[in-house]
VOPAGU-2260 file (C-alpha; in pm, 1 decimal, decimal comma):
REM VOPAGU-2260
SITE   aa  ch    i         X         Y         Z
SITE  MET   A    0      24,3     -44,6     -15,8
SITE  LEU   A    1      56,2     374,9     -50,0
SITE  THR   A    2      11,5     630,5     168,4
SITE  GLY   A    3      85,4    1026,1      91,8
SITE  ARG   A    4     -32,6    1317,8     309,6
SITE  ARG   A    5    -397,6    1380,3     156,5
SITE  GLY   A    6    -273,5    1708,4    -115,0
SITE  LEU   A    7      73,2    1566,3    -132,5
SITE  GLU   A    8      66,0    1418,3    -466,3
SITE  ALA   A    9     303,2    1145,9    -436,3
SITE  PRO   A   10     516,0    1168,7    -872,8
SITE  GLY   A   11     578,3     831,5   -1031,3
SITE  ALA   A   12     275,8     667,9    -797,1
SITE  GLY   A   13      66,9     584,9   -1053,1
SITE  GLU   A   14     352,7     484,5   -1294,3
SITE  LEU   A   15     534,8     262,6    -984,9
SITE  ALA   A   16     202,8     129,5    -838,5
SITE  ALA   A   17     158,0     -21,5   -1241,6
SITE  GLU   A   18     481,0    -115,7   -1283,7
SITE  LEU   A   19     454,6    -321,0    -947,2
SITE  ARG   A   20     103,5    -470,7   -1044,1
SITE  GLY   A   21     276,2    -551,9   -1351,2
SITE  LEU   A   22     509,3    -791,3   -1140,1
SITE  GLY   A   23     203,2    -936,8    -925,0
SITE  ALA   A   24     149,3    -782,3    -602,2
SITE  ARG   A   25    -130,2    -638,6    -502,5
SITE  VAL   A   26    -164,3    -217,8    -484,0
SITE  THR   A   27    -369,6      18,6    -345,3
SITE  VAL   A   28    -334,2     406,4    -378,9
SITE  ALA   A   29    -452,4     552,9     -21,8
SITE  ALA   A   30    -439,6     909,6      60,3
SITE  CYS   A   31    -345,6     978,3     389,3
SITE  ASP   A   32    -209,9    1250,3     603,9
SITE  VAL   A   33      12,0    1025,2     801,9
SITE  ALA   A   34      24,6    1325,6    1054,2
SITE  ASP   A   35    -296,6    1314,3    1133,5
SITE  ARG   A   36    -434,5    1079,8    1435,0
SITE  GLN   A   37    -772,4     905,7    1292,5
SITE  ALA   A   38    -741,2     913,9     926,7
SITE  LEU   A   39    -392,7     759,8     978,2
SITE  ALA   A   40    -594,5     543,2    1270,8
SITE  ALA   A   41    -879,0     429,1     938,7
SITE  LEU   A   42    -630,8     345,7     718,5
SITE  LEU   A   43    -409,6      71,9     954,6
SITE  ALA   A   44    -855,6     -63,0    1050,4
SITE  GLU   A   45    -934,9     -56,2     668,6
SITE  ILE   A   46    -527,9    -273,5     597,4
SITE  ASP   A   47    -579,9    -445,2     942,1
SITE  LEU   A   48    -934,4    -637,2     686,8
SITE  ALA   A   49    -776,3    -690,4     415,7
SITE  GLU   A   50    -656,4   -1111,4     327,9
SITE  GLU   A   51    -279,8   -1011,2     469,6
SITE  PRO   A   52    -217,9    -856,2     809,4
SITE  LEU   A   53      47,4    -526,5     714,9
SITE  ARG   A   54     377,8    -718,8     772,1
SITE  ALA   A   55     619,1    -376,2     731,3
SITE  VAL   A   56     572,2     -28,3     726,3
SITE  VAL   A   57     859,4     203,0     525,8
SITE  HIS   A   58     733,5     631,4     671,9
SITE  ALA   A   59     919,8     868,4     332,4
SITE  ALA   A   60     789,6    1149,8     427,3
SITE  GLY   A   61     974,1    1494,3     482,2
SITE  LEU   A   62     989,2    1834,1     409,6
SITE  ASP   A   63    1214,3    2052,6     423,4
SITE  THR   A   64    1249,6    2469,6     405,1
SITE  GLY   A   65    1668,1    2503,2     332,0
SITE  GLN   A   66    1672,7    2779,7     596,2
SITE  ALA   A   67    1920,8    2901,5     884,3
SITE  LEU   A   68    1705,2    2833,9    1243,5
SITE  ALA   A   69    1755,4    3221,3    1259,7
SITE  ASP   A   70    1502,2    3280,3     991,7
SITE  LEU   A   71    1254,9    3028,1    1081,1
SITE  THR   A   72     916,4    3132,5    1247,4
SITE  ALA   A   73     775,0    2906,5    1494,8
SITE  GLU   A   74     513,4    2791,8    1209,8
SITE  GLU   A   75     776,7    2662,9     929,1
SITE  PHE   A   76     966,3    2508,7    1234,4
SITE  ALA   A   77     691,8    2316,4    1340,6
SITE  ALA   A   78     600,5    2190,4     980,3
SITE  VAL   A   79     907,4    2101,0     928,2
SITE  VAL   A   80     972,2    1874,8    1235,6
SITE  GLY   A   81     563,9    1797,1    1185,4
SITE  ALA   A   82     641,4    1580,9     865,3
SITE  LYS   A   83     919,8    1360,1     966,7
SITE  VAL   A   84     803,2    1303,4    1355,1
SITE  CYS   A   85     398,3    1271,8    1356,4
SITE  GLY   A   86     382,8    1023,6    1096,7
SITE  ALA   A   87     643,6     821,2    1260,7
SITE  ALA   A   88     554,9     881,5    1612,0
SITE  LEU   A   89     199,6     785,8    1537,8
SITE  LEU   A   90     220,7     495,1    1327,0
SITE  ASP   A   91     485,9     399,1    1650,9
SITE  GLU   A   92     207,4     399,3    1874,8
SITE  LEU   A   93    -145,5     308,9    1692,3
SITE  LEU   A   94      77,6     -26,8    1649,2
SITE  GLY   A   95     168,4     -45,5    1976,2
SITE  GLU   A   96     373,7    -371,8    2020,7
SITE  ARG   A   97     250,3    -562,8    1694,1
SITE  GLU   A   98     494,3    -806,5    1546,0
SITE  LEU   A   99     662,3    -621,1    1213,4
SITE  ASP   A  100     867,4    -757,9     976,9
SITE  ALA   A  101    1050,2    -460,7     905,2
SITE  PHE   A  102     935,7     -36,1    1025,1
SITE  VAL   A  103    1163,9     177,5     841,3
SITE  VAL   A  104    1210,5     559,1     829,5
SITE  PHE   A  105    1391,9     797,0     566,7
SITE  SER   A  106    1561,4    1037,1     821,5
SITE  SER   A  107    1903,1    1180,3     694,1
SITE  ILE   A  108    2283,6    1248,6     764,1
SITE  SER   A  109    2141,0    1639,9     853,0
SITE  GLY   A  110    2032,5    1457,7    1133,3
SITE  ILE   A  111    2351,8    1258,8    1153,2
SITE  TRP   A  112    2638,4    1550,4    1168,0
SITE  GLY   A  113    2380,2    1836,5    1071,4
SITE  SER   A  114    2373,6    2050,4     835,9
SITE  GLY   A  115    2429,2    2387,0     778,2
SITE  GLY   A  116    2045,2    2575,4     670,7
SITE  GLN   A  117    1804,6    2249,2     789,0
SITE  ALA   A  118    1807,8    2276,9    1153,2
SITE  ALA   A  119    1460,5    2182,9    1175,2
SITE  TYR   A  120    1508,1    1929,1     917,2
SITE  SER   A  121    1793,0    1854,7    1134,9
SITE  ALA   A  122    1581,4    1810,3    1460,9
SITE  GLY   A  123    1287,4    1641,3    1261,6
SITE  ASN   A  124    1539,9    1347,9    1184,8
SITE  ALA   A  125    1716,8    1278,5    1501,1
SITE  PHE   A  126    1369,5    1220,4    1650,7
SITE  VAL   A  127    1331,4     948,0    1421,4
SITE  ASP   A  128    1632,9     759,5    1477,8
SITE  ALA   A  129    1551,4     818,2    1864,8
SITE  LEU   A  130    1261,6     600,9    1785,4
SITE  VAL   A  131    1372,5     450,2    1675,0
SITE  ALA   A  132    1604,6     293,4    1883,5
SITE  ALA   A  133    1329,0     301,2    2109,6
SITE  ARG   A  134    1127,0     102,6    1943,2
SITE  ARG   A  135    1386,7    -132,6    1946,3
SITE  GLY   A  136    1516,6    -121,2    2361,4
SITE  ARG   A  137    1055,3    -246,0    2386,8
SITE  GLY   A  138    1225,3    -571,6    2141,7
SITE  LEU   A  139    1011,9    -490,4    1861,7
SITE  ALA   A  140    1115,9    -389,0    1419,7
SITE  GLY   A  141    1305,1     -35,4    1331,2
SITE  LEU   A  142    1538,0      43,1    1147,2
SITE  SER   A  143    1681,8     406,0    1024,4
SITE  VAL   A  144    1830,5     461,9     730,0
SITE  ALA   A  145    1994,9     788,1     764,5
SITE  TRP   A  146    2065,3     925,6     368,6
SITE  GLY   A  147    2253,2    1121,3     167,4
SITE  PRO   A  148    2133,6    1323,2     -95,2
SITE  TRP   A  149    2002,7    1088,0    -415,5
SITE  GLY   A  150    1971,5    1180,5    -746,5
SITE  GLU   A  151    1702,6    1166,5   -1060,7
SITE  VAL   A  152    1416,6    1171,4    -746,4
SITE  GLY   A  153    1395,1    1330,9    -376,0
SITE  MET   A  154    1433,2    1676,6    -290,6
SITE  ALA   A  155    1776,5    1723,4    -335,3
SITE  ALA   A  156    1759,7    1624,9    -675,2
SITE  ARG   A  157    1504,8    1958,9    -703,2
SITE  GLY   A  158    1679,2    2261,6    -857,5
SITE  ALA   A  159    1954,4    2388,4    -735,7
SITE  ALA   A  160    2054,0    2219,3    -432,0
SITE  ALA   A  161    2186,6    1912,5    -632,3
SITE  GLY   A  162    2498,3    2135,9    -752,4
SITE  GLU   A  163    2543,4    2299,7    -435,7
SITE  LEU   A  164    2553,2    1985,9    -263,8
SITE  ALA   A  165    2758,8    1821,7    -473,5
SITE  ARG   A  166    3046,3    2154,3    -507,5
SITE  ARG   A  167    3043,6    2059,5     -90,0
SITE  GLY   A  168    3146,5    1673,8    -180,6
SITE  LEU   A  169    2805,7    1489,8    -158,3
SITE  GLY   A  170    2715,3    1331,3    -405,0
SITE  ALA   A  171    2411,1    1244,7    -578,6
SITE  LEU   A  172    2311,7     862,9    -450,6
SITE  ALA   A  173    2206,9     679,2    -809,7
SITE  PRO   A  174    1898,4     516,3    -718,1
SITE  ALA   A  175    1959,2     138,1    -787,8
SITE  SER   A  176    2237,9     159,2    -618,2
SITE  ALA   A  177    2041,5     389,5    -327,8
SITE  LEU   A  178    1814,8      35,4    -346,0
SITE  LEU   A  179    2096,8    -209,2    -318,3
SITE  ALA   A  180    2171,8      14,6      36,9
SITE  LEU   A  181    1898,4     -28,4      95,0
SITE  GLU   A  182    1836,2    -409,3      86,9
SITE  SER   A  183    2212,0    -472,5     276,2
SITE  ALA   A  184    2049,7    -285,8     559,9
SITE  LEU   A  185    1728,2    -373,3     591,3
SITE  SER   A  186    1916,0    -778,7     640,0
SITE  GLY   A  187    2187,8    -610,1     886,8
SITE  GLU   A  188    2156,6    -673,1    1281,1
SITE  ASP   A  189    2195,1    -186,4    1297,7
SITE  ALA   A  190    1916,5      65,5    1399,5
SITE  THR   A  191    2074,5     289,1    1230,4
SITE  SER   A  192    2268,6     328,3     922,5
SITE  VAL   A  193    2428,5     599,3     720,9
SITE  VAL   A  194    2445,1     585,1     316,6
SITE  ALA   A  195    2615,3     844,4     137,9
SITE  ASP   A  196    2823,6     904,0    -192,8
SITE  VAL   A  197    3038,8    1169,4      34,7
SITE  ASP   A  198    3404,8    1303,0     -89,3
SITE  TRP   A  199    3563,8    1353,9     254,0
SITE  GLN   A  200    3860,4    1598,2      96,0
SITE  ARG   A  201    3624,1    1857,7      29,2
SITE  PHE   A  202    3340,7    1782,7     244,7
SITE  ALA   A  203    3536,9    1721,0     553,1
SITE  PRO   A  204    3753,4    2074,0     578,3
SITE  ALA   A  205    3494,1    2326,1     558,1
SITE  PHE   A  206    3254,9    2105,5     811,0
SITE  THR   A  207    3515,2    2171,4    1085,3
SITE  ALA   A  208    3635,3    2495,3     938,5
SITE  LEU   A  209    3470,3    2690,7    1235,7
SITE  ARG   A  210    3543,6    2413,1    1466,3
SITE  SER   A  211    3670,1    2070,3    1523,6
SITE  SER   A  212    3416,2    1762,9    1534,3
SITE  GLU   A  213    3499,7    1437,8    1699,4
SITE  PHE   A  214    3271,9    1239,2    1469,6
SITE  PHE   A  215    3464,0    1325,9    1186,5
SITE  ALA   A  216    3788,4    1283,0    1364,3
SITE  GLU   A  217    3759,9     948,8    1402,7
SITE  LEU   A  218    3693,1     868,4    1021,1
SITE  PRO   A  219    4010,2     798,8     804,4
SITE  GLU   A  220    3951,1     979,9     552,3
SITE  ALA   A  221    3802,3    1274,4     706,9
SITE  GLY   A  222    4085,7    1359,2     924,4
SITE  THR   A  223    4455,5    1427,2     754,0
SITE  LEU   A  224    4616,7    1775,4     769,0
SITE  PRO   A  225    4549,1    2086,3     588,8
SITE  GLU   A  226    4866,7    2012,7     397,2
SITE  GLN   A  227    4726,3    1669,0     308,2
SITE  ARG   A  228    4451,2    1762,4     140,2
SITE  GLY   A  229    4560,8    1894,7    -187,1
SITE  VAL   A  230    4655,0    2226,7     -64,1
SITE  ALA   A  231    5031,2    2326,1    -205,0
SITE  THR   A  232    5233,7    2447,2      81,4
SITE  THR   A  233    5553,7    2367,7     -26,3
SITE  ALA   A  234    5892,0    2617,1     166,5
SITE  ALA   A  235    6066,8    2662,9    -167,4
SITE  GLN   A  236    5712,0    2793,7    -355,1
SITE  GLN   A  237    5699,8    3007,4     -65,4
SITE  SER   A  238    6041,5    3059,9     -31,4
SITE  GLU   A  239    5956,6    3184,1    -418,1
SITE  PHE   A  240    5682,2    3451,5    -373,0
SITE  ALA   A  241    5893,7    3616,3     -76,1
SITE  ALA   A  242    6133,7    3680,5    -264,2
SITE  ARG   A  243    5888,7    3856,8    -621,8
SITE  LEU   A  244    5725,3    4050,5    -343,6
SITE  ALA   A  245    6050,3    4187,0    -158,5
SITE  LYS   A  246    6098,9    4304,6    -447,5
SITE  LEU   A  247    5819,7    4555,7    -468,3
SITE  THR   A  248    5768,8    4884,5    -251,4
SITE  PRO   A  249    5571,0    4857,6      99,8
SITE  ALA   A  250    5268,6    5005,4    -137,6
SITE  GLU   A  251    5303,8    4698,6    -412,1
SITE  ARG   A  252    5309,6    4488,0    -207,6
SITE  GLU   A  253    5054,7    4578,3     -39,9
SITE  ARG   A  254    4912,9    4685,3    -336,5
SITE  GLN   A  255    4905,7    4330,0    -484,2
SITE  LEU   A  256    4840,5    4106,1    -233,4
SITE  ILE   A  257    4489,9    4252,6    -216,4
SITE  GLU   A  258    4464,9    4159,6    -625,1
SITE  LEU   A  259    4551,5    3901,7    -453,2
SITE  VAL   A  260    4255,5    3770,6    -223,8
SITE  ARG   A  261    4042,2    3987,7    -374,4
SITE  ALA   A  262    4079,8    3734,4    -769,4
SITE  ALA   A  263    4125,6    3418,7    -538,3
SITE  ALA   A  264    3798,4    3576,2    -373,2
SITE  ALA   A  265    3596,9    3606,0    -673,5
SITE  ALA   A  266    3614,9    3280,2    -770,6
SITE  ALA   A  267    3510,3    3111,4    -418,6
SITE  LEU   A  268    3196,1    3322,2    -524,8
SITE  GLY   A  269    3161,9    3237,8    -891,1
SITE  HIS   A  270    3240,1    3625,5    -955,4
SITE  GLU   A  271    3393,9    3683,8   -1306,1
SITE  SER   A  272    3555,7    3966,7   -1163,1
SITE  ALA   A  273    3750,6    4026,1    -902,4
SITE  THR   A  274    3606,9    4478,7    -941,1
SITE  ALA   A  275    3293,4    4269,8    -761,9
SITE  VAL   A  276    3465,0    4267,5    -415,3
SITE  GLU   A  277    3460,4    4504,7    -233,9
SITE  PRO   A  278    3810,2    4612,4     -65,6
SITE  ASP   A  279    3659,2    4713,0     238,5
SITE  ARG   A  280    3375,8    4486,3     293,8
SITE  ALA   A  281    3347,1    4144,5     553,0
SITE  PHE   A  282    3335,4    3818,3     360,5
SITE  LYS   A  283    3008,3    3769,3     530,2
SITE  GLU   A  284    2886,8    4007,7     342,9
SITE  LEU   A  285    2964,5    3949,7     -28,0
SITE  GLY   A  286    2854,3    3581,8      91,9
SITE  PHE   A  287    3065,4    3411,9     226,7
SITE  ASP   A  288    2994,1    3031,3     419,9
SITE  SER   A  289    3239,4    2783,3     572,8
SITE  LEU   A  290    3294,8    2552,6     220,1
SITE  MET   A  291    3365,3    2904,8      24,5
SITE  ALA   A  292    3591,2    2995,1     285,9
SITE  VAL   A  293    3775,0    2666,4     238,2
SITE  GLU   A  294    3838,9    2731,4    -107,8
SITE  LEU   A  295    3983,6    3063,4     -55,3
SITE  ARG   A  296    4172,7    2930,0     124,9
SITE  ASN   A  297    4338,1    2634,0    -102,3
SITE  ARG   A  298    4364,9    2933,9    -337,6
SITE  LEU   A  299    4626,5    3187,9    -213,3
SITE  ALA   A  300    4805,0    2846,6     -27,1
SITE  THR   A  301    4842,4    2719,0    -392,8
SITE  THR   A  302    4935,2    3055,4    -462,2
SITE  THR   A  303    5156,5    3225,8    -182,1
SITE  GLY   A  304    5350,1    2876,7     -56,3
SITE  LEU   A  305    5188,8    2920,4     293,7
SITE  THR   A  306    5032,3    2700,5     487,5
SITE  LEU   A  307    4685,5    2919,4     648,1
SITE  ALA   A  308    4396,6    2824,8     893,8
SITE  PRO   A  309    4018,1    2764,6     733,5
SITE  THR   A  310    3911,9    3022,4     949,2
SITE  VAL   A  311    4120,0    3260,3     802,0
SITE  ILE   A  312    3922,2    3439,0     686,3
SITE  PHE   A  313    3680,6    3406,9    1034,0
SITE  ASP   A  314    4020,2    3576,4    1150,8
SITE  GLN   A  315    4141,1    3839,5     911,1
SITE  PRO   A  316    3763,8    3978,5     782,9
SITE  THR   A  317    3794,5    4177,2     487,2
SITE  PRO   A  318    4024,7    4188,0     184,6
SITE  VAL   A  319    4199,0    4475,8     298,6
SITE  VAL   A  320    4286,8    4295,1     673,7
SITE  LEU   A  321    4333,1    3955,8     469,2
SITE  ALA   A  322    4638,0    4140,3     251,6
SITE  ARG   A  323    4822,2    4271,1     480,0
SITE  HIS   A  324    4773,8    3945,2     752,2
SITE  LEU   A  325    4912,5    3802,3     431,5
SITE  VAL   A  326    5202,9    4040,8     423,1
SITE  LEU   A  327    5350,7    3980,8     739,7
SITE  GLN   A  328    5374,8    3570,3     692,6
SITE  LEU   A  329    5570,2    3620,2     352,9
SITE  THR   A  330    5769,5    3949,4     496,7
SITE  GLY   A  331    5830,9    3797,1     879,7
SITE  GLY   A  332    5828,7    4165,1     923,7
SITE  GLU   A  333    5648,1    4473,9    1106,3
SITE  PRO   A  334    5352,3    4654,4     905,5
SITE  GLU   A  335    5556,7    4948,7     684,3
SITE  ILE   A  336    5408,7    5240,1     578,3
SITE  GLY   A  337    5235,2    5328,2     899,1
SITE  LEU   A  338    4944,0    5042,5     818,3
SITE  PRO   A  339    4772,1    4950,1    1197,8
SITE  ALA   A  340    4878,7    4627,9    1305,3
SITE  VAL   A  341    4671,1    4289,7    1198,1
SITE  SER   A  342    4610,0    3999,2    1473,2
SITE  THR   A  343    4681,6    3748,6    1381,3
SITE  GLY   A  344    4388,4    3559,2    1506,0
SITE  VAL   A  345    4357,8    3300,5    1743,3
SITE  VAL   A  346    4270,4    2965,2    1587,4
SITE  VAL   A  347    4026,7    2790,5    1920,8
SITE  ASP   A  348    3753,8    2458,0    1924,1
SITE  GLU   A  349    3466,6    2638,0    2103,0
SITE  PRO   A  350    3344,1    2986,6    1952,4
SITE  ILE   A  351    3210,1    3142,6    2286,3
SITE  ALA   A  352    3483,0    3055,4    2572,9
SITE  ILE   A  353    3342,6    3105,5    2944,5
SITE  VAL   A  354    3641,3    3182,6    3182,0
SITE  GLY   A  355    3456,2    3285,0    3506,1
SITE  MET   A  356    3064,8    3382,9    3554,4
SITE  ALA   A  357    2834,4    3526,0    3822,6
SITE  CYS   A  358    2494,6    3582,7    3921,0
SITE  ARG   A  359    2249,3    3665,1    4197,7
SITE  PHE   A  360    1904,1    3510,0    4097,1
SITE  PRO   A  361    1539,3    3471,5    4288,0
SITE  GLY   A  362    1503,2    3121,2    4515,0
SITE  GLY   A  363    1801,6    3128,9    4656,9
SITE  VAL   A  364    2052,8    3182,5    4386,8
SITE  LEU   A  365    2381,9    3281,6    4457,9
SITE  SER   A  366    2550,2    3184,5    4185,3
SITE  PRO   A  367    2569,1    2982,2    3842,5
SITE  GLU   A  368    2607,8    2630,5    4039,5
SITE  GLY   A  369    2286,1    2727,1    4231,3
SITE  LEU   A  370    2066,9    2887,8    3844,1
SITE  TRP   A  371    2155,6    2524,9    3765,6
SITE  GLN   A  372    2033,8    2334,3    4055,3
SITE  LEU   A  373    1731,1    2560,2    4050,5
SITE  VAL   A  374    1683,4    2462,9    3701,4
SITE  MET   A  375    1684,9    2104,3    3714,7
SITE  GLY   A  376    1538,5    2050,2    4051,5
SITE  GLU   A  377    1272,9    2276,3    3859,8
SITE  ALA   A  378    1191,4    2484,2    4177,6
SITE  ASP   A  379     974,2    2728,5    4277,6
SITE  ALA   A  380    1197,2    3064,8    4368,0
SITE  VAL   A  381     864,1    3314,2    4399,8
SITE  GLY   A  382     866,3    3335,9    4800,0
SITE  PRO   A  383     694,6    3572,4    5114,7
SITE  PHE   A  384     868,9    3905,1    5126,7
SITE  PRO   A  385    1213,2    3934,4    5297,4
SITE  THR   A  386    1237,4    4013,3    5580,9
SITE  ASP   A  387    1594,6    4186,9    5553,8
SITE  ARG   A  388    1536,6    4538,6    5335,5
SITE  GLY   A  389    1329,1    4734,8    5663,1
SITE  TRP   A  390     983,8    4693,1    5526,8
SITE  ASP   A  391     655,3    4737,0    5700,8
SITE  LEU   A  392     585,4    4368,0    5729,5
SITE  GLU   A  393     292,6    4351,8    5922,0
SITE  ARG   A  394     130,2    4696,1    5733,9
SITE  LEU   A  395     289,7    4649,3    5352,5
SITE  TYR   A  396      30,3    4346,2    5305,5
SITE  HIS   A  397    -362,4    4385,0    5245,7
SITE  PRO   A  398    -637,4    4228,9    5076,3
SITE  ASP   A  399    -803,0    4575,5    4973,4
SITE  ALA   A  400    -667,7    4750,6    4620,0
SITE  ASP   A  401    -821,5    5036,7    4746,2
SITE  HIS   A  402    -645,6    5017,0    5019,7
SITE  PRO   A  403    -306,5    5305,8    4995,2
SITE  GLY   A  404      -8,6    5227,5    5011,2
SITE  THR   A  405       1,0    4895,1    5052,9
SITE  ALA   A  406      73,5    4581,3    4795,0
SITE  THR   A  407    -273,8    4276,1    4721,7
SITE  VAL   A  408       1,1    4086,3    4730,4
SITE  ASN   A  409     233,8    3904,2    4981,3
SITE  LEU   A  410     454,9    3718,4    4791,4
SITE  GLY   A  411     697,4    3776,5    4518,9
SITE  ALA   A  412    1098,6    3649,2    4340,2
SITE  PHE   A  413    1308,7    3897,1    4533,3
SITE  LEU   A  414    1671,3    3847,3    4505,9
SITE  GLU   A  415    1849,0    3654,0    4889,8
SITE  GLY   A  416    2103,1    3832,6    5076,2
SITE  VAL   A  417    2103,8    4151,9    4949,7
SITE  ALA   A  418    2180,5    4293,5    5347,9
SITE  ASP   A  419    2494,9    4115,9    5328,5
SITE  PHE   A  420    2687,5    4315,4    5148,2
SITE  ASP   A  421    3051,2    4432,2    5298,6
SITE  PRO   A  422    3093,6    4848,3    5179,1
SITE  ALA   A  423    3392,4    4850,1    5360,2
SITE  PHE   A  424    3573,0    4555,5    5115,0
SITE  PHE   A  425    3457,3    4801,6    4798,1
SITE  GLY   A  426    3608,6    5069,4    5004,8
SITE  ILE   A  427    3279,1    5207,6    5028,5
SITE  SER   A  428    3115,9    5373,4    5376,5
SITE  PRO   A  429    2805,6    5284,8    5509,4
SITE  ARG   A  430    2618,9    5534,7    5506,9
SITE  GLU   A  431    2668,7    5561,6    5074,4
SITE  ALA   A  432    2603,0    5236,0    5039,9
SITE  LEU   A  433    2249,2    5284,5    5181,8
SITE  ALA   A  434    2230,1    5480,9    4922,1
SITE  MET   A  435    2324,4    5367,8    4670,2
SITE  ASP   A  436    2136,9    5143,9    4407,4
SITE  PRO   A  437    2079,0    4775,9    4466,0
SITE  GLN   A  438    2174,0    4714,7    4108,4
SITE  GLN   A  439    2512,3    4908,7    4180,5
SITE  ARG   A  440    2621,2    4680,6    4476,4
SITE  LEU   A  441    2539,8    4345,7    4266,1
SITE  LEU   A  442    2717,3    4502,7    3959,5
SITE  LEU   A  443    3039,3    4495,9    4226,5
SITE  GLU   A  444    2993,0    4117,6    4352,8
SITE  THR   A  445    2911,8    3986,2    4100,2
SITE  SER   A  446    3185,4    4106,3    3888,8
SITE  TRP   A  447    3395,5    4055,6    4148,8
SITE  GLU   A  448    3321,8    3707,4    4190,1
SITE  ALA   A  449    3304,5    3692,8    3734,4
SITE  PHE   A  450    3725,6    3753,9    3809,3
SITE  GLU   A  451    3827,0    3534,0    4078,1
SITE  ARG   A  452    3626,4    3251,2    3982,3
SITE  ALA   A  453    3823,2    3248,8    3620,1
SITE  GLY   A  454    4123,0    3247,8    3827,4
SITE  VAL   A  455    4215,2    3628,4    3736,3
SITE  SER   A  456    4362,8    3912,3    4006,9
SITE  PRO   A  457    4042,5    4224,2    4046,5
SITE  TRP   A  458    4368,8    4392,3    4235,3
């Protein structure tokens, strides 16, 4: 039985049904929204009335917007996730503990290692992977196949998607080969199989350009050093290029390197001329992504002989700044002709590193650890009026809203220990401390603690 979401015609369903009938199979094409519990339950009941019981399920629904998480509305996110998740979850629920020969969900590599611009799709596919794992834990049939892009059919074969994926190192799977891989996965014991045609030499450097990946580090094909990925970085080549620069004036060196960077950037972006690349405009604003960053790095490394990090355009954000950085790398000197110094940047594994923090929150939270305990314990931060504020608590509360100078509630979210501020520690007199804004006192305390937690002496 072939099913699909109501109102969405499955391309080629009629031809497939005819082909299957020609091979001797009985085929029924049913229009059913698998995300509609009532409709799906009715369809399963109809199948149960047939001569042969239901023995296998293949859930291949999917929807992808190709948008970054920040650009998705809540409705768009729900639609993409729901298309993958709701049908699979309802099938699992409605089939219960029924014994099946196979319960197969079509997942995606985006749910295995993530994918830029596919946040919602990645989340949905990660869910169905977990759903299959849960089924296997209950002793039921379950297989999740995380596919790379298919050729000829499927979402990735439409529009310019296939060409972009191929440029990133993800080749399209031939349907015949993909079906053979599916047959192999069905005969195996693993709950999850990944089937993809990946050019690791092209894909891995771009994927790990901004941060390393322990997942890919275990793959020999993806774990080679940058200079082993087809990037020529010989000492002789570097010396030759540096020798040519040495014959130029400082202004000419900078001008030549700027033009080199602009030409390489234009080629990576697909422009016909370097004039399309503004020298003072940030690479991100020019449209660079991680793959283009690696391509630009490779072009510059091949020409100059330098060993450059994949993140070089993020550390040196404009063509002019990058060109000056290259001049310093090639000449080993200081900035000339009055040019400002160029930061070489530091390559780290995380984009943001928290080295020290402090906080105060209602519910008795006096530290980051306390905040975590409050959240994990789902504790209530609302309590009675504090007794250390000098408030007249007997007169402060009155249930009558028309009673002047009183509050109609006697509960709230209050910080604890605000009276414990030590003014002498900060060189403040007691009288001045009383007159200070309470938030200023909190800022002094938490700032000091943040320095202490970071191991930095505040003195």
